[in-house]
C-alpha positions in Angstrom: -77.1 -121.5 4.6 -77.1 -120.4 8.2 -77.6 -116.7 7.1 -80.6 -117.7 5.1 -82.0 -119.6 8.1 -81.5 -116.5 10.3 -83.3 -114.4 7.7 -86.2 -116.9 7.6 -86.5 -116.8 11.4 -86.6 -113.0 11.4 -89.4 -113.1 8.8 -91.3 -115.5 11.0 -90.9 -113.2 13.9 -92.2 -110.2 11.9 -95.1 -112.2 10.7 -96.0 -113.1 14.3 -95.9 -109.4 15.3 -98.3 -108.6 12.5 -100.8 -111.2 13.5 -103.9 -109.8 15.3 -103.3 -110.4 19.0 -106.0 -111.5 21.2 -107.3 -109.1 23.9 -106.7 -110.0 27.5 -107.3 -108.4 30.8 -104.5 -107.3 33.2 -104.4 -109.2 36.4 -105.7 -107.1 39.3 -106.8 -104.2 37.0 -110.4 -103.2 36.4 -111.7 -102.0 33.1 -114.5 -100.0 34.7 -114.4 -98.0 37.9 -117.3 -97.5 40.3 -119.2 -94.2 39.8 -118.3 -93.1 43.3 -114.6 -93.1 42.5 -114.7 -89.5 41.4 -117.9 -87.4 41.1 -117.0 -86.1 37.6 -118.9 -87.9 34.8 -116.1 -87.3 32.2 -114.3 -90.6 32.7 -117.5 -92.5 32.6 -118.4 -91.0 29.2 -114.9 -91.6 27.9 -114.9 -95.2 28.9 -118.3 -95.8 27.2 -117.0 -94.1 24.0 -113.9 -96.3 23.9 -115.8 -99.4 24.7 -118.4 -98.7 22.0 -115.6 -98.1 19.4 -113.9 -101.3 20.4 -117.1 -103.2 20.3 -117.8 -102.0 16.7 -114.5 -103.6 15.6 -115.3 -106.8 17.3 -113.0 -106.3 20.3 -113.8 -107.3 23.8 -114.6 -104.2 26.0 -112.8 -105.9 28.9 -109.6 -105.6 26.8 -109.5 -101.8 26.8 -106.8 -100.5 29.1 -107.1 -96.9 30.4 -104.7 -95.0 32.6 -106.5 -92.5 34.8 -105.1 -89.3 36.3 -107.0 -87.3 38.9 -106.4 -83.8 40.3 -107.9 -82.0 43.3 -107.6 -78.4 44.3 -108.2 -78.2 48.1 -108.7 -74.9 49.9 -108.7 -74.6 53.7 -107.5 -72.4 56.5 -103.8 -71.9 56.5 -103.4 -73.5 59.9 -105.0 -76.8 58.7 -102.9 -77.3 55.5 -99.8 -78.9 57.0 -101.7 -81.3 59.4 -104.1 -82.3 56.6 -101.3 -83.0 54.1 -99.3 -84.9 56.7 -102.4 -87.0 57.5 -103.0 -87.9 53.9 -99.3 -88.7 53.4 -99.3 -91.0 56.4 -102.5 -92.8 55.3 -100.7 -93.6 52.0 -97.7 -94.9 53.8 -99.8 -97.1 56.1 -101.6 -98.6 53.1 -98.3 -100.0 51.7 -96.8 -99.8 48.2 -99.3 -102.4 46.8 -102.1 -99.9 47.5 -100.5 -96.5 47.5 -97.2 -95.0 46.5 -96.0 -91.4 47.2 -94.3 -90.0 44.1 -94.0 -86.4 45.3 -94.5 -84.1 48.3 -93.6 -80.5 49.0 -94.8 -77.5 51.0 -94.1 -73.7 50.9 -94.7 -71.1 53.6 -94.9 -67.8 51.9 -96.4 -66.1 54.9 -98.6 -66.9 58.0 -101.7 -66.7 55.8 -100.3 -68.0 52.5 -99.2 -71.7 52.9 -99.3 -74.2 50.1 -98.6 -77.9 49.8 -98.7 -80.6 47.1 -99.0 -84.4 47.4 -98.7 -86.8 44.4 -99.7 -90.4 44.7 -100.2 -93.6 42.7 -103.0 -95.6 44.1 -104.9 -98.8 43.5 -108.5 -98.0 42.3 -110.5 -99.6 45.1 -108.2 -98.1 47.8 -108.4 -94.7 46.0 -112.2 -94.7 46.2 -112.1 -95.0 50.0 -109.3 -92.5 50.2 -111.2 -89.9 48.2 -114.2 -90.3 50.5 -112.1 -89.9 53.6 -110.3 -86.9 52.0 -113.6 -85.1 51.4 -114.6 -85.7 55.0 -111.2 -84.3 56.2 -111.7 -81.2 54.1 -115.2 -80.6 55.5 -114.0 -81.2 59.1 -111.5 -78.2 58.8 -114.1 -76.0 57.1 -112.4 -76.3 53.8 -113.7 -77.0 50.3 -112.7 -78.7 47.0 -112.1 -75.8 44.7 -111.3 -77.8 41.5 -111.6 -81.4 40.5 -110.4 -82.9 37.1 -109.9 -86.3 35.5 -107.8 -87.2 32.4 -107.7 -90.6 30.7 -105.0 -92.1 28.5 -105.8 -95.1 26.3 -102.9 -97.6 26.5 -104.7 -100.5 24.8 -102.7 -100.4 21.5 -99.4 -100.0 23.3 -100.0 -102.9 25.6 -101.2 -105.3 22.9 -98.5 -104.3 20.5 -95.8 -104.8 23.1 -97.3 -108.2 24.2 -97.4 -109.4 20.6 -93.8 -108.4 20.0 -92.7 -110.1 23.2 -94.4 -113.3 22.2 -92.8 -113.2 18.8 -89.4 -112.6 20.2 -89.8 -115.5 22.7 -90.7 -117.8 19.8 -87.6 -116.7 17.9 -85.5 -117.2 20.9 -86.7 -120.8 21.3 -85.9 -121.6 17.6 -82.4 -120.0 18.0 -81.7 -122.1 21.0 -82.7 -125.3 19.2 -80.4 -124.3 16.3 -77.5 -123.9 18.8 -78.0 -127.5 19.9 -77.0 -128.7 16.4 -73.7 -130.5 16.6 -72.6 -130.2 12.9 -72.8 -126.4 12.7 -69.7 -124.5 11.8 -68.0 -122.1 14.2 -68.8 -118.9 12.3 -72.5 -120.0 12.1 -72.5 -120.7 15.9 -71.1 -117.3 16.6 -73.7 -115.6 14.4 -76.4 -117.6 16.2 -75.1 -116.5 19.6 -75.0 -112.9 18.6 -78.5 -113.1 17.3 -79.7 -114.9 20.4 -78.1 -112.2 22.6 -79.9 -109.5 20.6 -83.2 -111.2 20.8 -82.7 -111.7 24.6 -82.1 -108.0 25.0 -85.3 -107.1 23.1 -87.2 -109.6 25.2 -86.0 -108.0 28.4 -86.7 -104.5 27.1 -90.2 -105.4 26.0 -90.9 -107.2 29.3 -89.9 -104.1 31.3 -92.0 -101.8 29.0 -95.0 -104.1 29.3 -94.7 -104.1 33.1 -94.5 -100.3 33.2 -97.6 -100.0 31.0 -99.5 -102.5 33.2 -98.6 -100.6 36.3 -100.0 -97.4 34.8 -103.3 -99.1 34.2 -103.5 -100.9 37.5 -102.7 -97.8 39.6 -104.1 -94.3 39.0 -102.2 -91.0 39.5 -103.6 -88.5 42.0 -102.4 -84.9 42.5 -103.5 -83.1 45.6 -102.9 -79.3 45.8 -103.5 -77.7 49.2 -104.0 -73.9 49.2 -104.8 -71.6 52.2 -108.0 -69.7 52.2 -107.6 -66.0 51.3 -109.0 -63.5 53.8 -110.3 -60.0 52.9 -107.9 -58.1 55.3 -105.1 -60.0 56.9 -102.6 -59.0 59.5 -99.8 -59.2 56.9 -101.6 -56.6 54.7 -101.5 -53.9 57.4 -98.2 -54.9 58.9 -96.2 -52.4 56.8 -98.2 -49.5 58.4 -97.5 -50.7 61.9 -93.8 -51.2 61.1 -93.6 -47.6 59.6 -95.2 -46.1 62.8 -92.7 -48.0 65.0 -89.8 -46.7 62.8 -91.1 -43.1 62.8 -88.9 -41.9 65.7 -85.9 -43.7 64.4 -86.3 -42.2 60.9 -86.6 -38.6 62.4 -83.6 -39.2 64.5 -81.6 -40.4 61.5 -82.6 -37.4 59.5 -81.7 -35.0 62.3 -78.3 -36.7 62.8 -77.7 -36.2 59.1 -78.3 -32.5 59.3 -76.0 -32.2 62.3 -73.3 -34.0 60.4 -73.7 -31.7 57.5 -73.4 -28.6 59.6 -70.4 -30.0 61.4 -68.8 -30.7 58.0 -69.6 -27.2 56.6 -68.7 -25.1 59.7 -64.9 -25.0 59.0 -65.5 -24.1 55.4 -67.8 -21.2 56.5 -65.3 -19.8 59.0 -62.1 -20.1 57.0 -63.1 -19.9 53.4 -66.7 -18.9 52.6 -67.1 -15.9 55.0 -63.6 -14.4 54.4 -64.1 -14.9 50.7 -67.3 -13.0 50.8 -65.6 -10.1 52.6 -62.8 -10.0 50.0 -65.3 -10.1 47.1 -67.2 -7.2 48.7 -64.0 -5.1 49.1 -63.0 -5.7 45.5 -66.4 -4.7 44.3 -66.5 -1.5 46.3 -63.0 -0.6 45.2 -63.9 -1.1 41.5 -66.9 1.2 41.9 -64.9 4.1 43.3 -64.2 6.9 40.7 -60.7 7.2 39.5 -58.9 10.5 40.3 -58.0 12.8 37.3 
């Protein structure tokens, strides 16, 4: 009988998952960003398209959850890359984790004129709007420019609503299982089966809660990738440096070559005196003796 009851509770949970969940808005997250957030019009068009599609199905546009990702390619003089990247990193740290979080940072010095850096952030939309405005001012101040700017959007509406519906269904099932455990006349095998089922449901609740929290965080904070690249010059000192280095090494190279010749002569001199020159005289003597006519 207890097994039948557990099967019935599982069916109720599945039915609750299949019910059409009501749309809701995340606390602290905005469905629409201000136009000044990023100059690109692509995210605005995407938001309108998603909202129109949701409205056609009777959904509330405020229940559309979008995760935004922004990328900026920044070009500036090589001497300004490290100070500018450090400044932006410090601004994020000063804002605190509720407004901005640093998820990655690195820099590479390939040469004096080729320096690159990268900064990855997760930022709250309102704070990010002010940060982008200040970033553009910083780039203009060091005579740099924004070489590339892109925006990508991921729709997490279905994932959030499905996870929330499963979470509510599992919580309902947990409550019913807890009420069954309070029954005094239940047999020991049935109680053990109920406890195992309750433990399984509790694990699924914790997993769904963590998943829902991660999805909400992706909506409430946008990802920003900043790539700093040094401005390329037509002729740099590094490009002509090999010629100067070769001129400086000219005397040393000639000296090394002359030293090699001297070593070769020193090595061959004993062979010339004791083997090569006497051998030539012996060969000449044999050749002349062979050419002399034989006496009859």
